[in-house]
N, C-alpha and C positions, 0 to 999 in steps of 0.2 A: 504494500500500500504506500507507494512512493516513499520507501524507507521510513514508515510510520510518520507520514506528514513531515518529511525533512527533519527527522529526529526532534519532533515537537518544536515547531517554530516559536520564536519569542514574539509576543504581541505588545503593541502599544496600548497599555491600559492606564487610564487616569490615576494619578498618584493618590487621589482620595480613597482608592480602593486597596492601596498597598499598605503594608506594615513593615517598617525596617526590622523590627524584632523577629517577626515570623519569616520574613524573607531570608534573614541570616540563618535562622534555624533550618529552614527547608534546604537552603544551599549547602549547609554543612552536612545534613543528613544525606543529601543526594551525592555529595562528594565521597562520603564514607561508605555508601551503599548503592553503587551505580546500578547493580542488577536488581534492586528493590526486593531483596530477600529478607530484610530485617523489618518486621512490622511492630516492633516494640515501640512504646511511646517515648516522647522526649520529656524529661523531668525538668521543671523550673522550680527549684527549691527556694522559697522565700522565707523559710523559717516557720512562721506561724501558719502559712498556707503553702501547699504544694500543688502546682498545676501539672497535670500529665496531658501533653498534647498528642493527639493521634499522629501516627507517622505520615498519613496522607489525608488532606482535607482541603476545602476551599476551591477556588476557581479551577475548572478543568480546561482542557484544550478548546472544547466547543464553546464554553462560556466566554473565554478570553477572545476567541475569534469573533463571536457575536458582538461583544462590547466594542472591539476595535472597529468593526464595520459600521456599527451604529453611530459612534462618535465621529468617524470620518464622514459619514453621510450628512450629519448635521453641519459639519464644517464646510463641506463642498457644495451645499445647497442653501446658501443664505437667501431669505425671502420666499423660499418655496414652502408649501405645506408638506409636512412629513408625517406619515402615518405608520404605525405598527399594526400588523394584523391582529395581534393580541400581545400579552406580556412577552417581552423578548426572552426573558428568563424568569424563573420564579424567585425573584428577590425584590423586596419592597424598596430598598434603598436605591438600587440601580434603576428600577422602573420610575421611581419618584424623580430621580435626576433627569431622566429622559423627558418626563412630562414638564419639568421646570424649563427645559430647553426648547419647549414648544411641540414636542412629539405628541401626537394624539393616537389613542388606541381605538381600533375599529371594532374589536370584539373583546369579551372578557375571556377568562381561562376556559370556560365551558362552551365557548362558541356562540354565546348570546350577543346579538348585535348591539353595539353602543353608538355607532355612527353608521347610517345606512350606506351600503356600497354604492348606491346611486349618487351619493354626494361627491365621490372622488372622480377625478378626471385625469386625462393623459398628462396634464401639467404637474400632477402631484407625484410625490415619491412615496412608495409603499415598501416598508421593510418586512421581509419574511422572518419570523422569529427562529430561535435556535431549534425549536421542536419541529420545524418544517411546517408544511401546510398541505391541504388536500389538492388533488389534481383539478377538481372543479373550481376551486378558488384561484389556482394558478391560471386556468383557462379564462376565467372571468377577467382577471387583471390584464392578461395579454390582449383580450378583445377590446379592452378600454385603452389600449396603447401604452400600458404601464410596464416598464422593464422589470422583470422578476429575477434577472441574473445578477446584476451589479449590486443589488441591495438584499441579497439572500444570505441570511446568517445561519441557515440550517447546519446543525452539527455534522461534521463528516462521519461520525460514528453512527448517527441516525441514518444517514444516506447509505452507509455500509449495510445496514439491515435491509433497506429497500433493495439494494443491488443483489443481496443474497436471496431475497424473496423472489426476485425476477429470475435469478439463475435456476433455482430449484423449480420454479413454475414452468420454465422452458423444458424441464425434464418430466413434466406431468404431475408434479406434486401440488397438492392444495396447501393452504397455510392455516395453522393454528397460531394465533397471535396472543401472547401473554401480555396483558396490559390493562390499565384502568380505562374503561370504555369512554369516559368523559374527558380524559386527558388529551391535550393538544397533540402530543406526539403519537399517541395511540390512534387518534383520528387520522393523522397524516399517514402513518405507516399502513393502516388498514386500507386507506384510499389507494396508495401506491401498490400494495400487494394485490388487492382484489381486482385491479384492472387487468392483471395477468392470469389470475387463477381464482377458484373459489376460496373464500377465507371466512374464518370465524374467530371471535374474540373470547378468551377465557380470562377472568379476573384473578383467579387463584386456583389452588390445587383441588379444592372441593368442587369447583365448577368443572375442572378438567375431568374429575371422576365421573360427574354426571354426563359429560360429553362422551366419555368412554362407554357408557351404557348404551348410547345410541350406535356407536361403532360396532358393538358386539350384538346388537339387537335385543338387549335386555329391557329396553324401554321402547315403546311404540314410536315409529318415525314421526307421526303427525304431531306428537307431543313436543317434539324438538322446537318447532316453529313458534310455539307459545313460550316455552321455557327460555329460549335464547332470542327472543324478540329484540330486534335492533342490534343484534350482535353478529349477524351473518350477511354475506354479500348477496346482491340481487341474483335470483335464480339458483341459490344454493340448494343442493339436493342431498339431504342427509343420508339417503340410502346408497349413494355412490361416491360423493365428493370427499369422503374421508377414508377411502380405501388405500390411498397413497398420499402422505402428507409430511410436512416438516413443521417444527415449532420455532418461531422467532419471537423476539421480545421487544417491549418498550424498554429502552436502554436503562431507565432509571429504576426499574423494579429490583427487588432483592435477587441477586444472581442465583442464590441457593434455591429460591422459589421457582425461578425459570427452569433450573436444572432438575428440580424435583418433578415439575410438570412434565418435562421432556422425558425423564426416565420412567415415570409412571406410564405415560402413553406409549412409549417404546416397548416396555415390558408387556403391556396389554396387547399390543399388535403382535409381538413375538408369540405370545401364548395363543391368541385367537387364530392366527394364520399358521401356527406351528412352524415358525421360521427358525433359522440358525444364523450364525455370524455371516455365512456366505450369502444368505438371501435376505437379510434384514433390510438392505438398501432398496429392495424392490417395493417396500411398503413405507419405510421411514427414512427421512433425510437427516443427515448429520448437520446441525446448524449451531454447534457450540461456539463457532467463531463470530456469532452476532452479539455476544455479551460485551458491553462497554468496558474499556480498560479502567476508566475513572471510577465507575460504579463498583467494579471488582476491587480496586485498590482501596477506596474509601471504606468499603464494608469489611474487607480483610483487616484494614488498619484498626477499625473499631473492635473487631474480634481480638486483635492483639492488645488493644487498650484495656479491654475488659479482664485481661489476665492480671491486671494490677488491682490490689486490694484498695478500695477507695470508699469515700463516704457518699458521693453523689456524682452525677454526670450532668453536664450542661451541653446541649446541642443547639447550635445557632444556625438559623436559616429561615427561609420563607415558609409560612404555614401551608401553602399550597404546593410546596416542593416535594415531589415524590421521593427523590433520592434522599432528602433530608429526613423525611418521615421514616424511612426504613432504618436509618442510623438510630433514630429514637427508639424504634421498635426493638432493635438489637439490645440497646442499653437497658430498656425497661425490664427486660427479662432477668436482669441481675441486680440492679440497684436503683434507688430513687433517681429519676431522670427529669430534667426540666428543659423543655423545648421552648426557646425564646427567639424572637425575630429582631430584637433591638436591645440596647442597654437600658432603655427606660422601663423595660419589663422587670428589671431588678429594682424593686421599689425602695428597698432599704437593706440594712444588714440582717434584717429579720424576715423580710417578705419578698416573695418573687411571684410575678404573674406569668403563668406558662400555659402552653397550648396542649389540649388533649386531642390528638389527631383522630381518635375514634368517634367522638361526638362533636368534634370541631368547635369546641368552646374553650375559653380561657378561664383558668382558675387561679386563685391566690393561695399560696401555701406559706404558712408562718413557720418561723424557726427552721428555715431550709438549710442554713449553715450549721454545722455541728459545733457544740461547745468545746469539744476536745481540740488539742493542738498536737501536731499540725493538722489542719483540715486538709483532706486529700480530695482533689476535684479532677475528674476526667473531663476533657474538652475536645469537641470536634465540631465540624460544620459541614453544611451541604456544599455541593459542587458549584452552586451559584452564589455563595456567600463570600463577600469581600474579607480578606485577611484583616483589614483595618477594623472591621467590626468585632472580630474575634479578639484582637488586641484590646479594643475598648472594653469588652466584657471582662477581660482579665484585670485591666487597670481598675475598673470599678470595684470588683471584688477585693483586689489588693488594697484599695483605699479603706475598706472596713477593718483591715488589720494593720494599717499604717505602714505598709511595705511597698509603696509605689516605687520608691527609689531603687529598691532591690530588683524589682521587675525591670526597670529601665536599664539597670546594669547588666542584665542577662544577655542583651544583644552583643555586648563586648565579648562574652564567652564563646560566641559562635562565629566571630569574625576571623 
């Protein structure tokens, strides 16, 4: 893949999103672990409080690519109306900055119209978000005379999933897409896959198990169309379209969940059709290469982070960010975890307002910091969260222990 995008090109990202401290830490870890085999956290020992930073977190390649394109677009088009199809990435700070610079959003995260497409013209600039968009929206924009190539911030790893889907479709496979049905990326990937072959979406393993019952005939075919309403492509025929298929993913899902779904359906197919290693490919396509490197790295880093005995975890990122939510999910299984999207959610040394991704509500927890010393806190963030925000969170907590100066000095240790 062009030597992994020219060995991960360096992007021009506004300094407001950078952190000298975290940049120094990441550079030092990269220098010491070029092959990325060490997923242990970085310890910042401030005496009264200890921060354990995940080995990998923050802006990924696709996010930095999107930010660079968006800010260049603003600079190069003074006086023009600039629109984003939806949130460019799921981060409130970045999206707020774009709005401050005059960018308008055409749709919300779930595809609900905020500004009618009828209002945009060929004189306008429309940026496609990092999640990509559907073929029907691309067609509409082109028909209006709006360029979709120059201002397309679609993540290359999302496009990789589209390309892999097209490749296996050409070999006669249908597509099972693991993704959140309302997510922008799932809608985009489903659109690009289903133009080539029959496709169906599953949200989780439980839904994959139910789908498997239709593949093996344990559930009546007609029931499928009601149970999976809105989740299959036009003309989908459950009696024949899953006789040969592959599983691809929304790149921000839990990698282990996608793998579990693929392994379950693969084993089901093997047993149902009585296949062996030599014949499995006649029914099931190998699509393990569609998993995103950043999703894998961040999730594996959190797994390594959780090997440290700690009092709590703080995960920073947008509340509608799928990849961030999954980091929270991993942490919640082991210790008290607080999902916040800004420093102002840390109300005081005794109270924190945090998001519950299951019921999508914020709650205030009192006495979230332990009385014991040192307090041990695990920290990570989503792939669309600026490092500057993670640094600000640490400084705010450090202020409660009067150790901000020690945190400032930590950067020198990694230079």
